C-alpha positions, -999 to +999 in steps of 0.1 A: +247+285-056+275+263-046+310+277-045+339+255-058+376+262-057+397+254-087+434+255-091+447+276-119+472+260-143+497+288-151+490+317-127+495+297-094+466+316-078+434+301-066+401+313-080+365+304-072+337+298-097+300+296-089+282+264-099+245+267-105+222+236-103+188+238-120+160+213-120+141+206-152+106+192-152+104+160-171+068+151-181+059+115-172+029+094-172+023+061-153-002+038-168-016+005-158-034-024-174-070-032-164-059-063-145-033-043-125-060-017-116-083-044-104-054-059-083-046-025-068-083-020-059-084-053-041-053-044-022-068-010-012-099-027+001-078-047+026-061-016+040-074-007+074-085+029+076-081+041+112-107+069+106-134+044+098-144+025+129-167-004+131-188-015+160-165-045+168-135-022+170-153+002+193-163-027+216-128-040+217-114-006+225-140-002+253-131-036+267-094-029+267-100+005+284-122-011+311-096-039+318-068-013+321-090+008+344-097-023+366-059-031+368-051+005+379-079+006+405-067-028+419-031-014+420-044+017+438-063-005+463-032-026+470-011+005+476-037+020+500-040-013+518-002-016+522+000+020+535-028+014+560-011-018+573+022+000+576+041-021+550+047+010+528+055+046+536+027+070+525+036+094+497+016+126+496+020+131+458+006+096+451-023+101+475-031+136+460-032+120+425-055+093+437-078+118+453-079+138+420-087+106+400-115+096+424-130+131+423-130+130+384-150+098+383-187+104+376-212+096+403-232+069+387-257+068+416-276+097+401-303+083+378-304+114+355-267+112+348-269+075+340-298+080+317-282+110+298-250+090+293-270+061+279-289+083+255-257+100+243-240+066+239-269+052+219-270+083+197-233+080+189-236+043+181-267+049+159-247+074+138-218+049+135-242+021+125-260+043+100-228+055+084-215+019+080-249+009+065-248+038+040-212+029+030-223-007+024-253+003+003-232+027-018-206+000-023-233-025-035-247+001-058-213+008-073-208-030-078-241-033-096-233-003-119-199-018-126-214-051-135-240-035-158-212-014-175-190-045-179-219-066-194-227-037-218-191-036-230-188-074-233-222-079-249-232-107-225-258-088-206-286-064-208-274-041-235-279-034-271-245-048-281-259-084-283-288-072-305-264-054-328-244-085-333-275-105-342-286-077-366-252-076-383-253-114-386-287-113-402-276-086-426-246-106-436-268-136-443-292-115-463-263-101-484-249-136-490-282-149-500-287-119-523-253-125-539-261-162-544-294-153-561-275-128-584-250-155-593-278-180-599-297-155-620-266-147-641-259-184-646-295-190-658-293-160-682-262-173-697-278-207-702-308-191-719-286-171-742-266-201-752-296-221-761 
């Protein structure tokens, strides 16, 4: 409810009336031609879905992450070198953060850890590869089904529509030839009667 003040004409006093706004549902339907639907489907295929990752995207992300890690490690080395040579003053917070970072890095000298990381990495990539392969096969299957349905509708392909057209054409020819025979027969009967 929204209050609104109105000025009275004769009384000189001010009164307030309540204004009520209501919303009515208007039924509507948005339709599209077949050509528009095909165009929208092509546009939707080009949209990048961030939840679907490809192997190339994963490799690019790993490369960018490794290059960033290399830059930060070089920056840390330069800082420690400058502190040890006395060019910069040592900051205990920075050194504590660096120590925490180094402690969190995995020890890759242990062979079991390296092997388990490789196995886990291979398993993850196998799942990604299989899911991409399955999506590709399903898309190809849908494409084949769509082509079969289109050919059946148009009568250009594998369906019975083409046969029906041939049958209807043959039936029309038979009817026309039957009508011609009837006309010829009536004409011959008329000639016989006249003679």
